[in-house]
N, C-alpha and C positions, 0 to 999 in steps of 0.2 A: 118286274123284269123276270123272264124265264131263263134259267141257265141250263144248257144241255151239258151233261158231264160224260156222255158216252165216249168211249174210245173207239179204236178200230174194231170193226165187226158190226158197229152200229151203222144204220143206213145214213146216207148223206152223199151229196154230189161232189163235195170238195170244191176248193176255191182256185186250184191251179189250172188256169185256162190257157196258159201259154201266151198271155197277152202282154201288156206293157209292164216293163220293169225299170228300176232306176238306172241312170247312167252311172254305173259303178266307177268307171275310170275317172269321171269328173268328181263324183262325190268323195272318193277315197284317195285322190291325189295328195301326196305329201304325208301319207301315213307313216308312223314309225316303222323301222326295218322289220321287226318281228311280225307286225300286222300286215305290212306290205307283202311279206312272204306268203301269208295266208291268201291275200287277194290274188297273188300270182297263181295260186292253185285253185282258183274259183271253179266250181262245178266238177272238180275231179273227185273220183272215188279212190281213196287212198288205201293201200293194203297194209298189212302189219298187225291188224287186230288190236287187242288190248295193250300189248307192249308198245306199239307205235303211238297209240292214243295217249297213254300215260307219259311217254317221253315228250310228246307235243305239249301236253298240259304243263309239264315241268319247264319246257323251253319258253313258255309264255309267261313265266314268273315276272311280275312287275306290271302285268296287264290283267284286268278282270276278263273272265271267259264265260261266254254263253254257249251252251251246247244243246242243239235240238236233235232229238232222237226221232227219226221219221222212216217211212217206207213209201214207195211209189203207189202201193196198193191201198194205202190208208186214206180214206176220205177226209177224216178230221185233220190229218197231216197236210193234205192238199188245201184245206180250208185256211189254215194258218200260214201257209207258205208266203202269200203276198205280204203279210205283215212282217215276216222275217226278212223278205227282200227289202222292204222300205226301211225297216229299223236297222238292218245291218249296214245299209248305205248311210243312214243318219248317224249312227254311233260307231261305225267301223274304224274310225281314226283313234278311238279311245278304248274300245272294247274288242277283244278277239271273239269272233264267231266261228264255231265249228259245227259240223253235222255228224251224226252217226246214223248210217243207213242200216236198219235193223231187219233181219230176216227177209231180205229182198234179193232178187237176182240183179247182178250187175247190169245186165242188158236193160231191164225194165227201169232201174234207177237212172241209168245213163240217158235213156230216152226222156224220162221225166225232167231231168236237169237240163237237157237240150231245149225243152219246151218252156221251162220255168227256171231260168238261170239264177244262181245266187252268187254272192260275192266271196264265198269261202268254200273250202273243201269239206268233204265228208269222209269219215272212216267207215269202211265196210265192216260189218259185224255179223257175218253169216253164222258163227258159232255162238252168238249171244253172250260172249264174255264181257264186252264193254257194257252192254245193257244189264247183264247180271250184276256187275260190280256197282252200277248206278242204282239198281233196284227197279228196273223197268218191269212193269206188269201189264202194260197196254200202251198204245201209241195215240198221239204223240206225247212225248215228255220233254222237259227242258231243265237242264242243270245249270246252276250258276256257281262259278268259282271266284274266289276273291283274288287279289293281286299276289297272294302267296301260294296260290294253287290249291287252296282248301275248298272243298265242296261246302257251300254255305246254304244252298236252297235247292230243292228238287221238286219241280212242279209236275205232277202227274196229270195227264189229260190235256185236252185242247184249251187254248186260250179263247175265251168267249169274245174278246175284242182286242183290237190292236192297242187300245188304251191300257188294257190290263197287262199286256206284255211289256209295253213301254214303261209302265209303273214299276214292274219287277226289274227291268233293266236299270232304271234309275235308282231303285232302292238297293238291290243286291249287287249290281255290278259297279255302279257309280256312286252309291251312297256312302 
């Protein structure tokens, strides 16, 4: 098996084609209140930067959190977006999902989310403070927080397969 580890800047067509995505309303019906609040903000780009992001992580105490750092211009980010769509629908009643839109224009990010909707909001990070605190050095990256709000794992780079992302969700978020 060959594993490509290139981040953004590497060539690649990306996987976000604006095609079929899960029925989030059906999949996530009956979510706990804190997670339902995330679902109600699906596809929104939230302001507030690092302060708002940290407050949200704290407010989600009691739920594991998976945070995907992405940008609309990032081919590998687009490649893994369909997996995030499916897995956020599958695990979104147990796990909080958030995005961080990194070094991206709000208009481009908004257009991308209109084509490839997700079940959760993303925090805008134009000044790179959220990404800096996480240790982002390329995109995409994925952070896993435990139920206490402690960062327990930070995956740099694209997931090679949906199975790999699912395994990390099961291990770091649900394990």
